[in-house]
N, C-alpha and C positions, 0 to 999 in steps of 0.2 A: 322820421316822417318828413321833416322839412327838407332834408337832403334829397329824399326821393322825389319830392315835388319840384325842387329846383332842377334836378337832373331831367325830369320829364318836361318841364317848361322850356328848357333850352332847346330841345329837339322836337317839341310838340308840333311845330308847323312845317317840318321837313319830312320827306319820305325816306324811310330806312327799312330794309328787309329784316336785318337783325337788330333788335331793340334790347338794350340792357336795362332801361328804366322800368320800374315796376308797373304792371298793368293797372293796379288800383289808382296810381297817381294820374295816369292818362285819363281814366274814367272820371276821377274827381275833377280834373281840370275841365274836361268836356262838359260835365254836368254844371259846374260853376259858371262857365262862360255862357252856356245855353240858358241857365236860369236868370243870369244877369241881363242878357239881351231880351229874353222873354218878359222879364219884369219891367224893363224900360218901355217895351212896346205896350204892355198892359197899362202902365201909367199914362202913356201918351193917349191910348184909346179912352181911358177913363176921363182924362182931361177934356178931350174933344166931346165926349158925351155928358160931361158934368156929372159923372157917376161915381166919383171917388168915395162918397159917403153913403152909397147905396149898398147895403149888405146883400141884397138879392143879386145885384150885378156882380159882386165879387164871387158869390157862390156859383152863379150860372155861367159867367164868362171868364173872370180873371183866373180862378183856380184851375179850370180845365185848360186854359191857354198856357199856363205855366207848366202843367203836366205834359202837354204836347211839345212845348219848347225843349224840355229835358229829354223827351224821347227823340226829337230831331237831332239834338246834339250828340247823343250816344249812338244813334243810327249812322250819322256821318262818320263818327269815329270807327265804327265797325266796317263801313263801306270802304274807307280809305285803308284800313288795315288789311282788308281782303285784297285791295289793289296791290299793296306792298308784298303780300305773300304770293300773289298770282303772277307778278311780273318779275323778270330777271333783274339783277343788280344794274346791268347796263341800261335797261329801259328806265328804271327808276332814276338813275343818274341823269339821263337825258331829260326826263320830266322835271327833275329837281332844278336843273340848271338852265333849261331852255325857257326863254321869255317870249317866244314867238306865238303866233295866233293858234297854231296847231295844238301845242301843249295847253294853252289857255282854254281852247275849246274843249279838250278832253277833260281837264280838271273841273271846269265850270259846269259842264254837262253832267259829270259824275256827282258834283255837289248838288245840282238841282234834282237829280234822281234820288239822291240820299235824303234830301229835304222832303220830297213827296212821299217817299217810303216811310220816313220818320213821322210825318204827319198822319199817315194812315195807321201806323202802329200806335202812335200816341192817342189818336181818337178812339181806337179800339180799346186800349187799356183804360182810358178815362170812362168810356161807356160801360166797361165791364166792372171797374173797381169803384167808380164814383157816382156817375149819373147817366143812366141809359138815354135820357132825353137829349144828350149832346148830339147824337147821330140824327135824331128827329129834326133838330134845328137846321141841319145842313140841307134838308129838303126844301127849305124856303129859299126863293130866289135871292132875297136880300142877303141871307147868311152865306149863300154860295158866292155871291159877289164879294163880300167881305173876306171870305177865305181865299179867293183868287187874288185879291189885292194884297193880302197878307203874304202869300207865297211869292208874288212878284216883288214885293219889297225885300224879302229875304234873298231871293236870287239876285236882284239888282245890287244889294249891299255886298253880296259875295263877289260879284263881278268887279265892283269898284275897288274892293279890298285887294283882289288879285291884281288888278291893273296897277294900283299903287305899289304893291310889293314887287311886281315885275319891273317897274321903273327904278325902284331902289336897287334891285339886283343888277340891272343893267349899269347903273352908275358904279356900283361896287365892283362889277366885273371889269369896267374900264380902268378903275384904279388898280385892281389886282393885276391886270395885264401889263400896266406900266411898271409895277413893281417887279413882275416876273422878267420883263425885258432888262431891267436894271441888274437884277441878280444874275441873269444869264450872261449879260455883257461882262460881268466880273469873272465868270468861269472861263469863257472862251479864250481870252489872252493867256491866262494861266496854262490852259491845256496846250496851246500852240507853243508858248515859250518853253514849257517843260520838254516837249518833244524835240524842239530845236536844240535844247541843251543836251539831250541824249545824243544827237548827231554830233554836236561839237565835242562831246567827250570821246568820240572815236577818231577824230581827225588826227591827233598826234601819233597814236600807236597803231592804227589800222585804217589808213585812208581809203583803201579799197572797200572795206565794209561800211565805212562812213558814207561813201558815195552811193553804195547800194541802198543804204538806209534812207538817204536823202531822196533818191529816186522813188522808192516806195512811199515815202512820206508825201512827196509831191503828187503822186497818183492818188493817194488816200485823200489828200485835201481837195483835189479836183472832184472827186466823187462825193465828198461829204460836206463841203463848205455850204452848199445850199441847205443841207439838213440842219446845220448848226443854227441857222437863222429862222427856222420855223417855230411857230408857237406850239405845235403838237408834233410828237414823233410816235413811234411804236417801239415796244420792247425789242422786236426783231431788228429794227434799224439800229437801236442802241447796242445790241449784242454784236451786230456786224462791225460797228465802229470799235467796240471793245476788243474784238478779235484782231482787227487790223492793228490796233495800238499795241496789243501784246505781241503780235508777230514782229512789229518794229523793234520793241524792246528786246526781243529774243535775239535779234541781230547783234545787239550790244552785249547782252548778258550771257548768251550762249546756253550751255546746259544748266546754268544756275537758275534759269527761269523755265518753269513748266506751268501749263495752264489747261483747264478744261471748262467747257461751257455746255450746260444742259438746260433746255427749256422746251416745254411742250408747245405744240402748234397754237393752242388757245392762249398760252402766256405770251408768245411772240406777237400775237395780234392785239395786245393791250395797248390802248392809247395812253401816252404819258408825256411829260415835259421832256424836251431834248436835253442832252448833257447831264442827266441825272445820275447815270451809272458811271460815267467816265471818271469823276473825281474819286469814287470809291475804289476803282481799279488802280488808279494812280497811287492812292494812299497805300493800298495793299502791297504794291511793288516797292515804292520808294521807302516807306517807313517800316514795312514788314519784312521784305525779302532782301533788299539791297544791303542792309546792315549785317545780314547773316552771311558768313563766309561761304557756306554751301548753297546759298540761295534757297529756293523752295518752290512751292506750287500755289497758284491762284485758282480757286474753283468758284465758278459762277453757276448758281442754280436758281431757276425761276419756275414757279407753278402757280396755278389759280386754285385757291381753296376757299370754299364758302363765299364765293362772290368777291374775293379779294386777291390781288396779285401780291405774291411774296417773292422778293428778290434777295438772295443771300450771296454775298461776296466774302469768301473765306480765304485766308492765307495761313500757312504754317510757319510764319516768320518769327520775329523776336517777341511778339505779343503786345498786348494792350498797354502795359505800363510804359514801354519805351516809345509808343506812338501817340498816346492820347493827347499829350500837350502840343504835338506838332501838327495835328490834323484838324485843330479846332476851326480854322477859317473855312475849310472846305465843307466840313460837317455842318457848321452853322449856316452856310449858304444853302445847302440842300434842305435843311430843316425849315429855313425861311421860305424857300420856294414851295415846299410841300404845304406849309401853313397858308401861304398866300393863295394857292390853288384849291386845296382840299379842306382847309380849316382843320378841325380836329379829327378828320376821317382818314388821315394818313400819318405815317410815323417813320422815323429812322432811329434804329437802336444800334449800339455798338457794344459787343460783349467779348470777353476773353474766352478762349478755348485752349485746349491742350493738344498741340501747341498753337500759337498764333492768335488771330483775331477774326471775328465774324461781324460784318456789317449787314444789317437786315433792313430792307425797305418794304413797307406794306402800304398799299393804296387801293382804292376801289377799282374793280375790273370794269373797264369800258372797252368793248371789243371793236376793232376795225375789221376790214375784209381779211379773211384768213388767207395767208400765203401757203398754198399746198406744197410748195417746193421744199419746205422745211419739214422734217420728220422728227418725231419724238426721239 
């Protein structure tokens, strides 16, 4: 039970379409929070009215108020769960990460509507199960005024809480972006130096092919250097870079290197950090295929499944035991970038296959404009 509650609490305040935590834990948390807030407001109202020791006040006001508060908490839980199920993963990701006024207006308006609906449901249940006179009291102007002030306090508290959370998210995002730039800066020189080393390896025994490789590499850099410095890329752009890189390596390795790239139009449109795919391709060739006399094949496959992008980089080289210790730096860098950007909502796994190795990256699908020039 404790494990379920801890799991639910960690993700209680964030929007997720697929939820693995138990529903009872979310309901229990919502009920406890609503009861605590409602009890605090009841105590404050009792203090202002000097009614703490008045049993009639507790029966007529305090107990119905607590019932309404619990109904509001669970109605809000249901309203936001309906939002999660009704929106796409991409829209939820934008709502979850955006701290602008549009997202704030949507979320706060939805919360206000949930509070009003919850109050209506709560009053109806209290009148049905506890005291029918509760609804009669709302016909009095004074009681309606108190109810209006109560709703304004709840809505105002929600707006203040959202604003504080938005400021905290903005500060965290600035720190995350600084960390991402640092990690990306570690990858870029390694990628450039590795490619130049491939050119240098051809100079002694095949100068003509080395010159051709250098020319293609120069054209490639001219087209992709701006891409390397961006905060966001797309899988389509990353796959194009990987294809150019593999074509460059094939000039040096010849028939020892074969490759294939398969990705749907939807997958190509996924927004992702730049240079996330490149180190995996480099590792597949350098540590998987190059040590093998006959070389082998690199296969890149990407698809969107259940609102998540799955990228697999497979090779039929020497396998995981020979490469695991040599690729730690690149893999650790990718994992750190995924953690900094997506938290626990993205992962990189490395697994042995027969033969070779499979590196799998999974992250949330957030789509950009679809490029119709690419076909499945």
